[in-house]
C-alpha positions as CSV (number, residue, x, y, z in Angstrom):
1,M,20.6,-24.7,27.7
2,T,22.4,-23.0,30.6
3,H,22.5,-19.6,28.7
4,P,20.3,-17.4,27.2
5,A,19.6,-18.6,23.7
6,R,21.9,-17.2,21.0
7,I,19.6,-16.0,17.7
8,V,22.0,-15.5,14.9
9,I,20.4,-13.7,12.0
10,V,22.5,-13.6,8.9
11,G,21.6,-11.0,6.3
12,G,20.3,-7.4,7.1
13,G,17.8,-7.1,4.0
14,I,14.0,-6.8,4.7
15,A,13.4,-10.2,6.6
16,G,16.6,-9.8,8.6
17,I,16.4,-6.3,9.9
18,L,12.7,-6.8,10.8
19,L,13.1,-9.8,12.6
20,A,16.2,-8.4,14.6
21,T,14.1,-5.4,15.3
22,K,11.1,-7.4,16.8
23,L,13.1,-9.9,18.6
24,G,15.2,-7.1,20.2
25,R,11.7,-5.8,21.5
26,E,11.2,-9.2,22.9
27,I,14.4,-9.5,24.7
28,R,13.7,-6.1,26.3
29,N,10.4,-7.7,27.6
30,G,12.0,-10.5,29.1
31,L,13.0,-13.1,26.5
32,A,16.0,-15.1,27.9
33,A,17.9,-14.7,24.2
34,T,20.4,-12.6,22.6
35,V,20.2,-11.7,19.0
36,T,23.1,-10.7,16.8
37,L,22.6,-9.7,13.4
38,V,25.7,-10.5,10.7
39,D,25.9,-8.4,7.1
40,I,28.9,-7.7,5.0
41,S,27.3,-4.1,4.6
42,A,27.3,-1.4,7.4
43,T,23.7,-0.1,6.3
44,H,20.5,-1.4,5.2
45,I,18.7,-0.2,2.4
46,W,14.9,-1.5,1.3
47,K,15.8,-3.4,-1.6
48,P,12.9,-2.3,-3.7
49,M,14.4,1.0,-3.7
50,L,17.8,0.1,-5.3
51,H,16.8,1.1,-8.8
52,T,16.2,4.8,-7.6
53,I,19.6,5.1,-5.9
54,A,21.0,3.4,-9.1
55,A,19.4,5.9,-11.2
56,G,20.2,9.1,-8.8
57,T,16.2,9.9,-8.3
58,R,16.8,9.3,-4.4
59,D,19.6,10.4,-1.9
60,V,21.0,7.2,-0.4
61,N,22.1,9.2,2.6
62,L,18.6,9.8,3.5
63,Q,17.2,6.2,3.2
64,Q,20.2,4.1,4.7
65,V,19.9,2.7,8.2
66,S,23.1,2.2,9.9
67,F,23.2,-1.2,11.5
68,I,25.7,0.1,14.4
69,A,23.0,2.7,15.5
70,H,19.8,0.8,14.8
71,A,21.0,-2.2,16.7
72,A,21.9,0.0,19.8
73,A,18.4,1.2,19.7
74,H,16.7,-1.7,19.3
75,G,18.3,-4.3,21.7
76,Y,20.3,-6.4,19.4
77,A,24.1,-6.9,18.4
78,Y,25.4,-6.2,15.0
79,Q,28.7,-8.4,13.4
80,P,29.9,-6.9,10.1
81,G,31.2,-9.5,7.8
82,A,29.9,-12.0,5.1
83,M,29.0,-15.5,5.9
84,C,31.1,-18.2,4.1
85,G,30.6,-21.5,5.4
86,L,28.6,-23.2,8.3
87,D,29.5,-26.1,10.9
88,R,26.4,-27.7,11.8
89,E,28.0,-30.0,14.4
90,R,29.4,-27.3,16.4
91,K,26.6,-24.8,15.6
92,Q,29.1,-22.1,14.4
93,V,28.5,-19.4,11.4
94,Q,31.9,-18.8,9.6
95,V,32.5,-15.5,8.7
96,A,35.3,-14.2,6.2
97,E,38.1,-11.7,7.1
98,I,37.3,-8.2,6.1
99,R,39.6,-6.1,4.4
100,A,39.6,-2.3,3.5
101,A,39.5,-0.8,-0.1
102,N,43.5,-0.7,-0.2
103,G,43.8,-4.6,0.7
104,E,44.8,-3.7,4.7
105,K,43.1,-6.3,6.9
106,V,40.5,-5.0,9.1
107,L,39.2,-8.3,10.9
108,D,40.2,-11.8,10.7
109,A,38.2,-14.7,9.8
110,R,36.0,-15.7,12.7
111,T,33.0,-17.8,13.9
112,I,30.1,-17.1,15.7
113,D,28.2,-19.5,18.0
114,Y,24.2,-19.9,17.5
115,D,21.6,-22.1,19.2
116,V,19.3,-20.8,16.6
117,L,20.4,-19.8,13.1
118,V,18.2,-17.5,10.6
119,L,19.4,-17.2,7.1
120,A,17.8,-14.4,5.5
121,L,20.5,-13.7,2.9
122,G,18.5,-12.2,-0.1
123,S,18.9,-12.9,-3.5
124,R,20.8,-11.7,-6.8
125,A,20.1,-11.5,-10.4
126,N,21.1,-15.0,-12.0
127,D,23.1,-14.3,-15.4
128,F,22.9,-18.4,-16.1
129,G,26.5,-18.3,-17.1
130,T,25.4,-16.1,-20.2
131,Q,28.8,-15.6,-21.8
132,G,30.2,-12.0,-21.4
133,V,27.7,-10.7,-19.0
134,A,29.6,-10.8,-15.8
135,Q,32.3,-9.2,-17.6
136,H,30.2,-6.2,-19.1
137,A,26.9,-5.8,-17.7
138,H,26.0,-4.3,-14.4
139,F,24.0,-5.8,-11.6
140,I,21.8,-3.7,-9.3
141,D,21.5,-6.2,-6.2
142,S,23.1,-4.2,-3.2
143,Q,23.7,-0.8,-2.2
144,A,27.4,-1.0,-3.3
145,Q,26.3,-2.1,-6.6
146,A,23.5,0.5,-7.2
147,E,26.2,3.3,-6.2
148,A,28.7,2.1,-8.4
149,F,26.2,2.1,-11.1
150,N,25.2,5.7,-10.6
151,E,28.9,6.8,-10.8
152,I,29.3,5.1,-14.3
153,L,25.8,6.3,-15.4
154,R,26.7,9.8,-14.5
155,A,30.0,9.5,-16.3
156,R,28.5,7.8,-19.4
157,L,25.9,10.3,-19.6
158,F,28.1,13.3,-19.3
159,R,30.3,11.8,-22.2
160,S,27.2,11.6,-24.5
161,I,26.4,15.3,-23.8
162,A,29.9,16.3,-24.4
163,R,30.4,14.4,-27.5
164,D,26.8,15.4,-28.6
165,Q,26.0,11.7,-28.8
166,R,23.1,9.4,-28.3
167,F,22.9,7.7,-24.9
168,R,22.0,3.9,-25.4
169,V,20.8,1.8,-22.3
170,A,20.2,-1.8,-22.6
171,I,18.3,-3.8,-19.7
172,V,18.0,-7.4,-19.6
173,G,14.8,-8.5,-17.6
174,G,11.4,-7.3,-17.6
175,G,10.5,-7.9,-14.1
176,A,9.8,-5.0,-11.5
177,T,13.6,-4.0,-11.2
178,G,14.0,-3.9,-15.1
179,V,10.9,-2.0,-15.8
180,E,11.1,0.5,-12.6
181,L,14.7,1.4,-13.4
182,A,13.9,2.2,-17.1
183,A,11.2,4.6,-16.0
184,E,13.7,6.1,-13.3
185,L,16.2,6.5,-16.1
186,S,13.6,8.5,-18.1
187,S,12.7,10.6,-15.0
188,L,16.4,11.3,-14.3
189,L,16.8,12.8,-17.6
190,D,13.5,14.6,-18.0
191,I,14.7,16.6,-14.8
192,A,18.2,16.9,-16.0
193,S,16.8,18.6,-19.0
194,G,16.3,21.7,-16.7
195,Y,20.0,21.7,-15.7
196,G,21.6,23.3,-19.0
197,D,20.8,20.6,-21.9
198,P,17.0,20.7,-22.9
199,T,18.1,17.9,-25.2
200,V,19.3,15.4,-22.9
201,R,16.3,13.4,-22.4
202,Q,16.0,13.1,-26.1
203,R,19.3,11.2,-26.4
204,L,18.1,8.3,-24.2
205,E,17.7,5.2,-26.5
206,L,16.5,2.4,-24.1
207,T,16.0,-1.3,-24.9
208,L,14.1,-3.7,-22.5
209,I,14.8,-7.2,-23.3
210,E,12.7,-10.1,-21.8
211,S,12.5,-13.9,-22.7
212,S,8.9,-14.3,-21.3
213,P,6.1,-13.4,-23.6
214,R,5.2,-10.5,-21.6
215,I,7.3,-8.1,-19.2
216,L,6.3,-8.2,-15.6
217,A,5.3,-11.8,-16.2
218,S,4.8,-12.6,-12.5
219,F,2.4,-9.7,-12.5
220,P,-1.4,-9.8,-13.6
221,P,-1.6,-9.3,-17.5
222,N,-3.6,-5.9,-17.3
223,I,-0.4,-4.8,-15.1
224,S,2.0,-6.0,-17.7
225,A,0.0,-4.5,-20.7
226,S,-0.6,-1.4,-19.2
227,S,3.2,-0.8,-18.2
228,E,4.3,-1.7,-21.7
229,T,2.0,0.8,-23.4
230,L,3.6,3.3,-21.1
231,L,7.1,2.1,-21.8
232,T,6.5,2.5,-25.5
233,R,4.7,5.7,-25.3
234,M,8.2,6.9,-23.5
235,G,9.9,6.0,-26.7
236,F,11.6,2.9,-25.4
237,S,12.0,-0.3,-27.3
238,V,10.6,-3.5,-25.5
239,L,11.5,-6.9,-26.5
240,T,9.8,-9.9,-25.3
241,Q,10.3,-13.6,-26.0
242,T,13.9,-12.7,-26.7
243,R,16.6,-14.6,-25.2
244,V,20.1,-12.9,-24.7
245,T,23.0,-15.3,-25.9
246,G,25.7,-13.3,-25.0
247,A,27.4,-9.7,-24.2
248,T,30.3,-7.6,-25.1
249,A,31.5,-4.1,-24.6
250,D,29.3,-3.0,-27.5
251,G,25.8,-4.6,-26.3
252,F,23.6,-7.6,-25.9
253,F,23.4,-10.5,-28.5
254,H,20.2,-12.4,-29.0
255,G,18.5,-15.0,-31.1
256,S,20.8,-15.8,-34.0
257,G,23.3,-13.1,-33.3
258,D,21.4,-10.0,-33.5
259,L,23.1,-7.0,-31.8
260,V,21.3,-4.6,-29.2
261,P,24.0,-1.9,-28.8
262,A,24.2,-0.3,-25.8
263,D,26.7,2.4,-23.9
264,L,25.4,1.0,-20.7
265,M,23.9,-2.5,-20.0
266,V,22.3,-3.6,-17.1
267,W,21.4,-7.3,-16.1
268,A,18.2,-7.6,-14.0
269,A,16.9,-11.2,-15.0
270,G,16.6,-14.4,-13.1
271,V,16.9,-14.9,-9.3
272,K,19.4,-16.9,-7.2
273,A,20.4,-17.0,-3.9
274,P,24.2,-16.6,-2.9
275,E,26.6,-19.4,-4.4
276,F,27.9,-20.6,-1.1
277,L,24.4,-21.6,-0.3
278,A,24.5,-24.5,-2.5
279,G,24.5,-27.7,-0.5
280,L,25.6,-25.8,2.5
281,A,26.6,-28.1,5.1
282,G,24.3,-30.8,3.7
283,L,21.2,-28.8,4.0
284,E,18.6,-29.1,1.3
285,T,18.9,-26.6,-1.6
286,T,17.2,-26.1,-4.9
287,H,19.1,-25.2,-8.4
288,S,19.0,-21.8,-7.4
289,N,20.9,-22.1,-4.0
290,Q,17.5,-21.5,-2.0
291,L,17.1,-23.3,1.1
292,V,14.4,-25.6,1.0
293,T,12.1,-25.2,4.3
294,R,8.9,-26.5,6.0
295,A,5.9,-24.4,6.6
296,T,7.4,-23.7,10.1
297,L,10.1,-22.0,8.1
298,Q,13.1,-24.6,9.5
299,A,15.4,-25.8,7.0
300,T,14.2,-29.5,5.9
301,R,17.2,-31.2,7.5
302,D,18.0,-29.0,10.6
303,D,15.3,-27.8,13.3
304,Q,17.7,-25.1,14.5
305,I,18.0,-23.5,11.2
306,F,15.4,-21.3,9.4
307,A,15.5,-19.5,6.4
308,L,13.4,-16.4,5.3
309,G,12.7,-14.3,1.9
310,D,14.6,-14.7,-1.4
311,C,17.2,-17.2,0.1
312,S,14.2,-19.6,1.0
313,S,12.1,-22.0,-0.9
314,L,8.9,-22.9,0.4
315,T,6.0,-24.4,-1.2
316,L,2.8,-24.5,0.8
317,R,0.3,-27.3,0.9
318,N,-1.8,-27.6,-2.0
319,A,0.4,-25.1,-4.3
320,E,2.0,-25.7,-7.7
321,R,5.1,-23.7,-7.0
322,A,7.3,-22.2,-4.2
323,L,6.4,-18.5,-2.9
324,P,7.7,-15.7,-5.1
325,P,10.9,-13.7,-3.9
326,T,9.4,-10.7,-3.0
327,A,9.4,-8.1,-0.2
328,Q,5.7,-9.0,0.6
329,V,6.8,-12.7,1.4
330,A,10.0,-11.5,3.0
331,T,8.2,-9.1,5.3
332,Q,5.3,-11.9,6.2
333,Q,8.0,-14.4,7.1
334,A,9.7,-12.3,9.1
335,E,6.7,-10.9,11.1
336,H,5.6,-14.8,11.6
337,L,8.9,-16.1,13.0
338,A,9.0,-12.9,15.4
339,K,5.7,-14.2,16.8
340,T,6.4,-17.9,17.1
341,L,10.1,-18.3,17.7
342,P,10.1,-16.9,21.5
343,A,7.3,-19.4,22.5
344,W,9.2,-22.2,20.7
345,L,12.2,-21.2,22.7
346,T,10.3,-22.0,25.9
347,G,9.2,-25.6,24.4
348,A,5.9,-24.5,22.5
349,P,5.4,-25.7,19.1
350,L,6.2,-23.8,16.0
351,Q,3.1,-22.5,14.1
352,D,2.9,-23.1,10.2
353,F,3.4,-20.0,7.9
354,A,0.3,-18.9,6.4
355,Y,1.0,-16.5,3.1
356,H,-1.6,-13.6,2.6
357,D,-1.4,-12.1,-1.0
358,F,-2.2,-8.6,-0.5
359,G,-1.8,-7.6,-4.3
360,S,1.0,-6.1,-6.7
361,L,2.3,-2.9,-7.4
362,V,4.6,-1.6,-9.8
363,S,5.8,2.0,-10.0
364,L,6.8,3.9,-13.2
365,A,8.7,6.9,-11.5
366,N,6.2,9.8,-11.4
367,Y,4.8,9.0,-14.6
368,D,2.2,6.4,-13.3
369,A,1.5,3.3,-11.2
370,F,-0.3,0.1,-11.6
371,G,-1.6,-2.5,-9.2
372,T,-4.0,-5.0,-8.1
373,L,-5.5,-5.2,-4.1
374,G,-5.0,-8.6,-4.0
375,K,-7.2,-11.6,-2.6
376,F,-8.5,-9.8,0.7
377,G,-10.5,-6.9,1.6
378,F,-13.8,-5.2,0.2
379,F,-12.3,-4.5,-3.2
380,K,-10.3,-7.7,-3.6
381,G,-8.6,-8.2,-7.1
382,G,-9.3,-4.9,-8.4
383,F,-7.3,-3.1,-10.7
384,I,-5.8,0.4,-9.6
385,K,-3.6,3.2,-11.4
386,G,-2.8,6.5,-11.3
387,R,-2.2,8.8,-8.0
388,L,-4.0,5.7,-5.7
389,A,-1.4,3.3,-6.9
390,Q,1.6,5.7,-6.6
391,L,0.4,6.3,-3.0
392,S,-0.2,2.8,-2.4
393,H,3.4,1.8,-3.7
394,A,5.0,4.8,-1.5
395,M,3.1,3.4,1.5
396,L,4.9,-0.2,1.4
397,Y,8.0,1.6,2.0
398,R,6.9,3.8,4.8
399,R,5.3,0.7,6.5
400,H,8.7,-0.7,6.4
401,Q,10.2,2.4,7.9
402,Q,7.4,2.2,10.7
403,A,8.0,-1.5,11.5
404,I,12.0,-1.1,12.0
405,H,12.1,2.5,13.6
406,G,8.6,2.8,15.3
407,V,5.8,5.2,14.5
408,G,7.6,8.4,15.8
409,K,10.8,8.2,13.8
410,A,9.1,6.9,10.8
411,T,7.2,10.0,10.9
412,L,10.1,12.3,11.5
413,L,11.7,10.4,8.3
414,L,8.9,11.3,6.2
415,A,8.8,14.9,7.3
416,A,12.8,15.0,6.5
417,D,12.0,13.6,3.0
418,G,9.8,16.3,2.3
419,L,12.0,18.9,3.5
420,N,14.8,17.8,1.4
421,R,12.4,17.8,-1.6
422,L,12.2,21.4,-0.8
423,T,16.0,22.3,-0.3
424,Q,18.0,19.8,-2.7
425,P,17.8,19.1,-6.4
426,P,15.3,16.2,-6.8
427,I,18.3,14.1,-8.8
428,R,22.1,13.4,-7.8
429,L,24.1,16.0,-9.8
430,A,27.5,15.2,-8.5
């Protein structure tokens, strides 16, 4: 190789931006490489925060990270666009054309050459082809979808107030996104009650629908039970072991045709990687479009291609199933590859990825939080709740900010959030 190694990272989510940041630092320390991050969005948002953007309980403008500015500050390049194909023989990523909202072409379709390709494209909810869901339900898998949902949420809520009607919301999917969104919607209306209509929270009729025997099925049973008890206490209806069979403008159908009526519907069930990854360029993929990788995080059929986070499927030795699609896994994989890739470029062998389970946390807005401390440390496996769990959950985001911005800027961002809470309304009002 006569030129510096061209590392292309596709996807600027948790794994993508973290890896680009750390490799950019290595380049400034002498690594003979270039790093290019490709993403359809101009900004990064920590994905576990999207439900708060959707509910309007966080200000998106304070939480988003501009890729252009971040790339300039951290030693990598940013290319806008959506990956649409791959030529493994020529080692080229195919990027689709970009058009403005009015249809005007901004950039032609193009290719980006690589020596090492890292796919970190994340995942989205899976509607399993359920009739009517794509047409009538909202998804919250990206910043754009979260902001669009918030616009519709505020319009529908205003209509219910103006007409003195109930506000019926149905959420399919009792995982972390569905449960936390339900709590954020309740918090939104609790706060909104202080802005003119004290009855607005009483209008909310929310139904959470889950096909598994319990909500938060991937969490320990005590977290599931505590969360369901709290949601029920809020006045919400929680339907478990309930499979949705279809959707119309009036709500979700389940079972033998029963209808859960709703003015606003959300689909937050299932996980799948982007559709175009299915069998991409002959690479091995799962039925959920995830790229199958070895323990080194390399694709099973191409040593020059790596996959991280939700768009990858890695089953560790002696494990019964693949690692879960969580922020914790994505973060650890990005940190691992950032450590091993520079040495590999100079001829050293890659090290296998080892996953450490540091526990599970779920936050139900400002009402409560529940978690376990994982399998490491002095209190391994312990159950926590309340302020300690809420603080632990908040620290996950602060650690992410520190990793991509550094301690100094992360501290300033924390201070800015505090000042914003003192000077701005706690919810989005317009």
